[in-house]
N, C-alpha and C positions, 0 to 999 in steps of 0.2 A: 440773537433775542431782538424781540419787539421793543419799538420806544414806546415809555408810558403814553404817550400822544393814540398810537395804534392799539396798543392795549387796551384803553380805556374807549375807543371808538369803536373796536370789533366788539369788545363787551354791552356795550351800548345799543349797540343794532341787534344783538342776537337777545336779549333776555329784557324782560318785562315784568318782573316780579311785582305782584297787586299784594304781597306781604312784606314782612322784615324775615327774607328766608335762610336762615341762618341753622340748616339741617342737613349740610350734605352728606354727612355721615349716614341717613336713611336713605336718600335718595336727592340727585343731584339734580339741577331745573333741565329744564330741553332748549336748546337754541332753537331759534327760529328757523333756522335752514334745517332743521331736524324735523321739526314739526311738520312743512314744508314736503320734505322726502315721505313722511309718513303719510302723507294724505295722498300723494301722487302713487305711493305703493299701493295704498288700498284701491286706488280707482283704476290701477290695472287688471286687479283682481274682479272688481265690480263691473269693469267693460269688456271682462275676457280678452286682452290684449295678452302678449307673450310677455314670461315673465323671465326673459333673459336677463334683463337689467338687475333683479335681485341677485340672481346668483353671482353677477358680477361684485355686486357689493359685497356679498360675505368673501369673496378674493380681497377686496380693496379693505375692506377691515382686517382681515389677516395680517396683511402686508404694513400698515399702518400702526397697528400693536405690535407687529415686531420691529417697528421704529423706535416706538417709544419703548420698548423693554430693552432695544438695545442687541437685539438677536437677529438672525436670518428666520425669512417667515416659513422655512422649512422644518421649523422646530416649532410653530405655532399651531395648536389645535382648536378648532371654535367649536364649543358646547353650551350647555344652558344654565352653568350653576358649578359654583366652586364646589359643592358636595358631592355632584357626579364625577369632578375632576380628583377630589379625593378620594372617590369610590374607587377608581379605576389606579390608585396608588397602593392602596390598603389590599387591594384584589393582590396585588403584587408580591406582597411580603409573606414569608415563609411561616407556618404555625410558629408560635413560641417568640417571634421577633418583638426585640424593642423599641417602642417607639415613644420619643422624647415629646413633649408636648408642654404648654406654658400651661399655669394655671387660670381657668377662666378665659381661654380665647375662647374666639366665635366660633360656635356648634358646629359650622361645615367644616371647618378646619381638624375637626377631634371628631365627630359622632362615626365618621365609616371606620374607623378603626378601633372602636370601643366595639361596635355590634358585630364585628368580627367573632369575638368571643375566645378565641385562641391566640390574641397577643398580647403583649404585654405593653400597656398603656403607662407611663407614666410621668405625671404632672408636678413641673416645678415652678416656684414664680417668675416671671419674665426676666428679672434681670439676672437669675441665677442659671439659664437656659445654659449659656456655654461654657458653664463651670462643671455642668452636671453631666454632660457628653462622657459617657465611660466605654470601656471597652465592651463589645458585644452589642452596643446602640446601632439599630438598623437604620434608624432613620430619624430625623429632629426636622419636626414640624409646628410653624409657628407662624402669626401674623408681622407682618411688617410695621404695621400700626395697629395697635388693639383698639378696637370697636367698643370697645366699652369705654375707655377714658383717652384714648390718643397715644398711649406712651409708645415709644418706637425701641423697637427691639434694637439691640448689638448685632446687627447683620452680620459684619465680616469678624467678630469675635464668635459667634457661633460657626460661621463657614470653618477660619481655621480648627477651632476644636473637634468640628465635624471630621475634617480633612484627616487631623492628628489619628483619630480615631476609627477610621474607615468607615465612617455611617455617609448616607445620604442626607442632602438637607430639600425640604418641603416650603416654599415660603408664599402665603397668601399676601398678595399685594393688592386687595379690594379696596382697603382705607388708605391707601398710599398711592396706586397708578393714577395719574394727572397732576398730582402736587409734588411728590417726592419723586425724586429723579432717581429709577431705578435698573439695574444692572442684570438681568436675570440670566443673562450666559453666567453667571456667578456662581449658581445653584443649579442642583439636578432638575429638581423640577418648581415649578413657579405657576400660582394662578390667579386671574382675578375677575369678579365681575365688571359689569362696563356701565352701571347704573348711577354711578356714587359720582367721583370727581372726574370720569371719562364723559360725563354728560350724558350717554345714551339711555335709550328705553329699555326697560326689564325684558330678561330673554336670552342676554348672550354673557357667556362666561369665557374668557383663554387660559388655555393650557401651554407650558412653555416645557417641554422635552429637550434631553440630551441627542446629539446628533444620532448615536445609537440605541434612541427611545429608554435608556436606563432600565433595561430587564420588564418595561412593561407590556400587559397584554390587553389587547383592544377589547375587552369583554364587554362594551357597550357598541361594538361597531356595527354599523349597519350598511346599507347600501352607498353614503355619502362616504363610507372609510375606503372605499376602491379605489383603485388605481384609476380606474375608467369608470367612474360612478353610473352613467347610464347605461353600460353594458352590465350593471351586477345588480341591476333589481329585482331580479328571479333565483332562489337556488341561493346555495352560500357562496359568499363571496371568495372567488378563488384568488385574486391578486389583490392583495392591502395595499394602499398606498406607500409610496417610498417614503414619503414623510410623514409628519406629524398629523397630517389628514386623517392616518389611519384612524385616529383620537376624536374626530371629529362626532358629535351627534348632527340628527336631523336639524338644518338651520331653519332656526327662525326666521323668515324672510324679510318680514317687515323690519324686527329688530334689527335689522343689520341695515335697510336701507336708510334707516335714520341714523343709527351707530355711525356711520360711515362719513355722516357730516359732522356729526359730532366730535369724532377723532380727527376731522380736517381742520377743525377749528383748536382745539387742544394743542395741536402740531402750528397752525400758524399763530398764537398766541406763544407759544414755548413754555415750556414745564421748569426752566430755571424764571423765567419770569412770573409764573403763576405759584410757583413757590415762594419766592418772594411775597409776593402781593396776600396770599393768605396766610402765611406766619407771621408778617407783619399785622395784620388783623388778629391773628390768636393773640399776639403779645401784647397788642395794646388792650383786649380785654384783660388779660390775665393783669397789667399793671391798673386797670381801673377795678379789678376785685380786689385787690390789696388795699386801695384808699377804701371800701366799703366794709372792710375785716372778714374777707373770705378768703380760703385759700384753697386753690385749685388741686387736683391729682397734679404731682409733678411730671410734667412730659414735655420738657425743653425741646424747643425746635418743632412741634406739632401743630398741625393746623385743626387738631382737636383740643378744644378746652373742655377738662369734666371736674363739675363741682360739689361734691359730697354737699349731702344734705339740703338742697337745693330743688330738684329733682320735682317735689311734691306741685311747685308755684307752674310747672308746663300748663297746663289747664288754663288759668288766670293769663298766661302769657301768650297761648293760642289765641285766647278771646280778644287780646290786645293788637293779634296782628303781627305776634313774633313768634315764629316757629322754629323749635328747638326740640330735642328731646329727652325725657325722663328714662336714665338708664339704673336701675339697680339704688333707685335714691338721689342719683346724682343728676343734674341739669349739665345736659350734654349739648355745647354749640361747635358749629362746624363751621369754617370760612371757607368761603371760593371766589371766583372770579368775578360775580355778580355781587357781592358784598361792598361794602364801603365802609370809611369810619364811622359816617353817621348810623349805620346797619347797629355799628359795637355800642356808640353811642347811647342811642335806644335803648337795649337791652340793659346796660346799666344804670341807664335812669327808673326802667321799669321794675329794675332788682334794688333801688332806693327805697322805692315805698313797701 
């Protein structure tokens, strides 16, 4: 774990926000090293130089995410969106299979199951997911942290309930990866975008699958999913990659050029230190809200704080240089490494008026 001094110096060297930015649940800020890498990647294309370094960046991103997720890189696929990864999982289920989900979870985790039209999708309150697994449930799909309000799923209970009934598990870590320690190997399938707490550009999302691929068919496979991609550009792929790379989608090379540096920074800071920093700020905001007579949605231990009834103040806060979100009428603040206690206090002061 980094010392506090090293943590703060790393953050100061990488981030120069021009606002009080409390909206990481929508998009994380880009570190300076990432911006520089994006610029260099663009120059490669502009100047007609070989793009070999950009393909190396893809593999570096795969390896770095694997370390953060606690799994071998051979279990990690690089794609473009959680919705696409969910779609591959949905396509693997037999007609009539039951999928258990959390009510009002993020659409990318849910919709591919619904559009199949021949699956039984059952939704229950987040707090009841584990107890609602039953014989015949084929898959439990849930976000580790809810996008709308930051509530954290009881993943150990979910995992044990699924195991007891022979169900597979699918966890979306998009609102958790980077600040909440994760053990992707404890679940059948996990996914995450990279443009929130992982501090990357848009355009990349990771999928973690079991060593035996968990019965998934690479229905979106193209040439990059081949064991030897450059020998598989024409005609059907005759030999899929022996690793999770068989589930790769065509790589967003510029994105991965930047993301590689973002993931480096997350590793340098250390997820444990990031978690402590982010949750401390979120708890400071919760305590301040109590003094103002506001009660957030209960989400202990989360870096996301959602306050019912205050979402309508988002436009005025933005005009005042404070960036937050309005989600279903709730004010959603999300705290990350570039935030400080002064940012929390500024938001509280603005809400006092």
